[in-house]
Backbone bond lengths (Angstrom), bond angles and torsions (degrees), N, CA, C in turn:
res aa  C-N    CA-C-N  psi(-1)  N-CA   C-N-CA  omega(-1)  CA-C   N-CA-C  phi
1 X - - - 1.449 - - 1.532 109.11 -
2 X 1.323 116.59 131.88 1.463 121.69 180.00 1.530 108.83 -87.28
3 X 1.314 115.46 129.57 1.458 120.34 177.81 1.520 109.02 -97.07
4 X 1.301 115.93 134.96 1.458 119.85 176.41 1.519 108.99 -79.67
5 X 1.320 115.06 141.41 1.466 119.54 176.38 1.522 108.85 -84.81
6 X 1.309 115.74 133.36 1.452 121.40 174.91 1.521 108.61 -77.76
7 X 1.307 115.64 141.16 1.462 120.16 177.97 1.510 109.30 -122.06
8 X 1.297 115.36 148.82 1.456 121.92 173.20 1.514 107.80 -119.76
9 X 1.308 116.01 141.25 1.458 120.69 175.99 1.521 106.83 -116.78
10 X 1.327 115.89 124.58 1.455 122.40 -175.55 1.522 108.55 -120.32
11 X 1.315 116.85 129.11 1.460 121.45 174.58 1.524 108.31 -88.08
12 X 1.313 116.12 137.17 1.461 119.56 178.11 1.515 110.38 -146.76
13 X 1.327 115.49 158.25 1.467 120.88 172.77 1.517 106.96 -121.17
14 X 1.293 115.63 147.64 1.467 119.64 -177.01 1.524 110.42 -99.97
15 X 1.311 115.78 64.84 1.460 120.37 179.10 1.516 109.66 -77.40
16 X 1.320 117.17 126.09 1.465 121.32 -172.45 1.526 113.23 -64.75
17 X 1.335 119.38 -28.87 1.462 119.04 -177.67 1.525 112.13 -74.84
18 X 1.332 117.48 -5.40 1.463 121.62 173.57 1.525 110.96 -108.55
19 X 1.320 118.47 19.86 1.460 121.44 -170.09 1.525 113.30 -57.47
20 X 1.324 119.19 -39.07 1.461 120.89 179.56 1.531 110.59 -63.91
21 X 1.330 116.33 -45.72 1.461 120.51 179.14 1.527 111.63 -65.42
22 X 1.335 116.44 -40.49 1.465 120.68 179.86 1.520 110.44 -64.77
23 X 1.333 117.59 -44.66 1.464 120.72 178.71 1.525 111.29 -62.22
24 X 1.316 117.59 -40.95 1.453 121.57 177.96 1.533 110.51 -65.23
25 X 1.320 116.41 -41.35 1.464 121.98 177.53 1.532 110.74 -58.57
26 X 1.330 117.51 -48.43 1.465 121.26 179.31 1.528 111.57 -64.56
27 X 1.306 117.02 -39.69 1.467 120.42 178.87 1.527 110.48 -60.44
28 X 1.318 116.83 -44.90 1.463 120.91 179.23 1.535 111.65 -66.34
29 X 1.318 116.75 -41.33 1.468 119.88 179.19 1.519 112.04 -63.06
30 X 1.332 116.50 -43.25 1.469 121.05 -175.43 1.516 112.92 -65.48
31 X 1.330 117.75 -19.47 1.466 120.07 177.48 1.528 111.35 -64.90
32 X 1.323 116.81 -36.58 1.463 121.07 -172.46 1.521 115.60 -118.99
33 X 1.327 117.38 -7.75 1.459 120.26 -174.91 1.528 112.10 -132.42
34 X 1.320 115.35 146.18 1.466 121.45 164.43 1.519 104.67 -84.96
35 X 1.319 116.56 133.16 1.463 120.59 -173.58 1.524 110.20 -117.78
36 X 1.318 115.85 130.83 1.459 122.97 171.04 1.519 107.52 -119.95
37 X 1.308 116.61 145.48 1.452 122.00 -178.36 1.526 110.10 -103.79
38 X 1.312 116.57 134.47 1.454 122.55 170.34 1.520 106.09 -108.02
39 X 1.311 116.59 122.05 1.462 121.29 -176.52 1.520 110.55 -109.30
40 X 1.315 115.67 156.15 1.457 120.40 176.17 1.520 110.30 -63.92
41 X 1.299 116.08 146.24 1.453 121.38 176.07 1.518 109.85 -125.62
42 X 1.292 115.58 -179.70 1.463 119.41 179.46 1.527 109.77 -72.86
43 X 1.308 114.79 151.52 1.461 121.10 179.54 1.521 108.29 -124.72
44 X 1.318 115.81 141.47 1.456 120.50 176.74 1.523 108.49 -134.07
45 X 1.333 117.29 101.67 1.464 119.70 -177.33 1.533 113.34 -68.40
46 X 1.322 116.97 -12.35 1.463 119.88 -178.95 1.530 112.12 -81.43
47 X 1.319 117.13 -7.78 1.462 121.51 178.74 1.521 112.91 -96.61
48 X 1.336 116.95 2.24 1.463 121.01 -178.10 1.520 108.58 -106.41
49 X 1.308 115.50 106.39 1.470 122.07 -175.10 1.530 112.26 -58.00
50 X 1.325 116.57 -37.16 1.467 121.19 -174.84 1.522 114.10 -64.99
51 X 1.311 118.50 -19.29 1.474 120.11 179.94 1.530 111.77 -113.87
52 X 1.316 117.44 15.67 1.468 121.17 -175.55 1.527 113.91 -64.52
53 X 1.322 118.55 -23.15 1.472 120.87 -178.46 1.529 112.63 -86.82
54 X 1.338 117.25 -5.36 1.455 120.65 177.57 1.530 109.97 -80.54
55 X 1.347 115.96 155.70 1.470 118.42 175.90 1.533 109.24 -76.86
56 X 1.339 116.42 170.05 1.468 121.53 -176.08 1.531 112.91 -55.70
57 X 1.338 115.95 -46.04 1.469 118.76 -178.61 1.526 111.31 -60.02
58 X 1.308 116.96 -44.27 1.465 120.32 -179.06 1.526 111.89 -68.47
59 X 1.325 117.19 -36.88 1.473 119.81 177.38 1.527 110.82 -60.27
60 X 1.328 115.70 -47.37 1.464 118.86 -179.14 1.523 111.76 -69.26
61 X 1.330 117.34 -33.20 1.458 120.76 176.32 1.535 110.45 -63.88
62 X 1.318 116.92 -38.82 1.468 121.13 176.42 1.522 110.47 -62.83
63 X 1.327 117.47 -37.19 1.467 121.64 -178.37 1.530 112.10 -74.40
64 X 1.325 116.27 -22.08 1.460 120.12 -178.49 1.519 110.14 -74.14
65 X 1.314 115.94 143.96 1.463 120.22 177.11 1.521 110.84 -106.31
66 X 1.333 116.96 4.43 1.448 122.12 172.92 1.524 115.81 66.10
67 X 1.301 117.50 28.90 1.463 120.21 -179.21 1.524 110.75 -87.66
68 X 1.326 115.79 151.78 1.464 119.70 179.27 1.522 112.09 -83.81
69 X 1.340 116.99 -14.57 1.456 121.16 178.17 1.531 108.01 -154.11
70 X 1.323 116.16 167.95 1.461 119.91 179.37 1.525 109.71 -65.80
71 X 1.312 116.05 133.91 1.459 121.29 177.29 1.518 109.03 -128.97
72 X 1.310 115.18 153.39 1.452 122.15 176.97 1.523 108.07 -130.75
73 X 1.314 116.05 -179.92 1.451 120.56 -177.11 1.513 110.48 -127.64
74 X 1.319 114.84 147.00 1.452 122.24 173.99 1.522 106.74 -110.32
75 X 1.325 116.38 131.95 1.456 121.17 171.65 1.516 105.88 -103.83
76 X 1.328 116.98 113.88 1.459 122.29 -174.25 1.528 109.68 -108.42
77 X 1.319 115.40 118.21 1.458 121.78 177.94 1.521 107.84 -111.85
78 X 1.330 117.95 125.60 1.462 120.09 -178.54 1.537 111.56 -57.83
79 X 1.329 116.37 141.94 1.456 121.29 179.25 1.514 111.84 -76.66
80 X 1.331 118.05 -32.95 1.465 121.32 -174.95 1.517 111.84 -124.07
81 X 1.324 115.68 89.98 1.464 119.69 172.67 1.505 107.02 -128.06
């Protein structure tokens, strides 16, 4: 029987004034998880048919995620399952 691996997705920001904590966090994660990074990409609200009737301001507001700084995601897959 094949067992599915559980994955966790963690949002993080790479703020430099937390560098010691961030490095420690990654060190601890890497002991037990394979880590893949999901990074932000470009967005084009004009390619989404469902919001085509909105004005420009509303289209871009829909695309915004309201974050105070750039954030990325970690996909963590356990090494031993």
